[in-house]
Structures are given as C-alpha cells and as structure tokens.
C-alpha positions as CSV (number, residue, x, y, z in Angstrom):
1,M,111.3,98.6,93.1
2,K,110.2,97.4,89.9
3,V,106.6,96.6,88.7
4,L,106.1,92.8,87.9
5,S,104.5,91.7,85.2
6,Q,101.2,89.5,85.0
7,S,103.0,86.5,84.3
8,E,105.7,86.9,87.0
9,I,102.5,87.5,89.5
10,K,100.8,84.5,88.4
11,Q,103.9,82.7,88.9
12,K,104.5,83.9,92.2
13,L,100.9,83.4,93.1
14,S,101.2,79.8,92.7
15,A,103.9,79.2,95.3
16,L,101.4,81.0,97.6
17,K,98.6,78.7,99.1
18,G,95.5,81.0,99.0
19,W,96.6,84.2,97.7
20,A,95.0,85.7,94.8
21,L,95.0,88.8,92.0
22,A,92.7,91.2,93.1
23,P,92.2,95.0,91.5
24,E,93.9,96.3,94.4
25,G,96.9,93.9,94.3
26,I,97.2,90.5,96.2
27,Q,94.8,89.2,98.6
28,K,93.9,86.6,101.0
29,S,91.6,86.1,103.8
30,F,92.1,84.1,106.7
31,K,89.7,82.8,109.1
32,L,90.5,82.6,112.7
33,K,89.3,80.9,115.9
34,D,87.7,84.0,117.1
35,F,88.0,88.1,117.0
36,R,90.6,88.1,119.8
37,T,92.6,85.7,118.0
38,A,92.0,88.0,114.3
39,I,93.5,90.8,116.6
40,T,96.3,89.2,117.8
41,F,97.3,88.2,114.4
42,V,96.6,91.4,112.8
43,G,99.3,92.7,115.5
44,Q,101.8,90.3,114.5
45,V,101.6,91.3,110.9
46,A,101.7,95.0,111.8
47,D,105.3,94.0,113.4
48,L,106.2,92.6,110.3
49,A,104.9,95.3,108.3
50,E,106.6,98.0,110.4
51,E,110.1,96.0,110.0
52,A,109.6,95.6,106.1
53,F,108.2,99.2,106.1
54,H,105.4,97.8,104.0
55,H,101.8,98.2,105.0
56,P,99.5,96.5,103.6
57,D,95.5,97.0,103.6
58,I,93.8,95.3,106.1
59,L,90.0,94.4,106.8
60,I,88.7,92.9,110.0
61,Q,85.4,91.0,109.7
62,Y,85.1,89.5,113.7
63,D,86.8,86.4,112.8
64,R,88.2,86.7,109.2
65,V,91.1,89.0,108.4
66,T,91.6,90.1,105.0
67,F,95.4,91.3,103.8
68,T,95.7,93.0,100.4
69,L,99.4,94.1,99.2
70,T,100.5,96.0,96.6
71,T,103.4,98.7,96.6
72,H,101.7,101.8,96.4
73,D,104.8,104.1,95.4
74,A,106.1,102.0,92.7
75,G,102.2,101.7,91.1
76,G,101.6,97.9,91.4
77,I,102.9,94.4,92.7
78,T,106.4,94.1,93.3
79,Q,108.6,91.5,95.0
80,K,108.0,93.5,98.4
81,D,104.6,92.3,98.2
82,F,105.2,88.5,97.8
83,S,108.2,88.7,100.5
84,L,105.5,90.4,102.8
85,A,102.7,87.6,101.6
86,A,105.4,85.0,102.5
87,D,106.1,86.4,106.0
88,I,102.2,86.6,106.8
89,E,101.8,82.8,105.9
90,A,105.0,81.9,108.1
91,I,102.8,83.3,111.3
92,A,99.4,82.4,110.3
93,P,97.6,80.8,113.1
94,G,96.3,77.3,112.1
95,G,98.5,76.7,108.5
96,N,95.8,78.8,106.8
C-alpha cells in the first residue's frame, strides 16, 4: 500500500473530526463515560481491527482511550489508516 504524502494526509485529516497528525501516525483521544465504557469501546475497535487486519496502538487511561494509526509494513500513513479511523468514528459512543 502506498504511503500518503503530507498534503494527502492533511486533506484526509480535515474530513475526520478530532484526528491529528502525531509523530507516530494519525491519532485521536476519546473521552468516555467511565472505565467500563472505555473497555467496551476498545473491544469493539479490536473487532474492527481484526476484520481489517490493521491494528492500532491503543492507550487506555481510565475513561480516555487514544488510538494511533500507522501502517507499519508500509512505513508510514496509508489509506488503510484513514479507513480504520472512519470505522472507529462510526462506532464511537457519544459522537466524539
């Protein structure tokens, strides 16, 4: 899969509310109702990731979950990252 250029990344980020470019990839933190809701959300994202065979880095901090997406085998950010980010947005509780 082709690594996206900086301009392609910026353009695609503009379509995803709250996602930003970080040194490790594209990233977003979600503030959830409580720990249980955060863990349930992570489980749902894990199911999406398995289906896509594309696994995010996940940081869980009580009621906050941060996802970082990059395509490791391509060596950068690809369309695969933006597709998974859109899928995560579609299932995010509370319209994050």
